[in-house]
C-alpha positions, 0 to 999 in steps of 0.5 A: 706616058707618066711620071713614075716617082717623086713630086710629079708622081703619076702625072700623065705627060703629053707626047707627040702623035706619030713616029716623030719621037719614041717616048721611053716606055714607063717600064724602061724608064722605071728600070733606068731610074731604079739604077740611078735614083740614089744619085739623082738628088741635087744633080744637074741633068742634061736631056739630049734629043728630049722628045717629049721630055719624059726622062728629064722630067722624071729626073726633076721629079726625083729631086734633080736640082736642074735639067736642060732639055735639048730638042730641035723639033719645035712641036716636040719642044712645045710638048716639053714646055707644056709637060714642065708647066703641068708638072710644076717643074718648069722653074728648074728647067731650061729648054733649048730648041736647037740641034744638039751639037749647037746646044752643046757648043752654047752650053760650053763654059756655062754648066757641068752636068752630073748626068747626060742622057741621050736618046738619038734617032737609032742607027745614025751614029749621032751618039758617036758624034756627041760622045766625040764632042763630050770627050773634049768638053768641059760639060763633063767632069770625072763624075759625070755619067753619060747614058745612051739609049740605043738600038740593040745592035749599036756598038760602042767599041770606040769608047776607049779611044775617046777616053771613056769606059762603059760602066754597064749595059742594060738590055731590053727587048728592042733597045738598051741603055749604055752607061759611060764615064770618063776613063780613070774613074775609080768608083762605079756609078 
């Protein structure tokens, strides 16, 4: 896994061995950032269920002002910290080694995010729990874009009830990215 573009372009990132994390492939990461890169510069980015930190690091490399990494696995967090230091992006990063819901409660009132990316373990409805919290949270404002990486069969029919709407979905062979924003926003992405 490597950084695709920006200040840390082509640098290899460390990942955990085994199946504890599922790093987003370079190809999928490149497709994702091709869709959002015009808007990343100077943004504040939240990377939930961070794994090895590849998505948040890519955002920082492409000009995000700040990124917060949330990962409860201490071994994975050490990997994130090593990757941040190696890419020289650690000064623009905040790391939280804790459960995602605990981290969200602690961030409340401290920050508002332009992008919230989450890649939770598949088929456990963790994204639904996080979205339910975010629907009433000050971490999200009308321009926040929430991106969920999920299995192809994960459904999001509940979004409207939470006050969200799906902007678009990008499907790959084994998973998909779902782009979400608050209901009532006029622009797209």
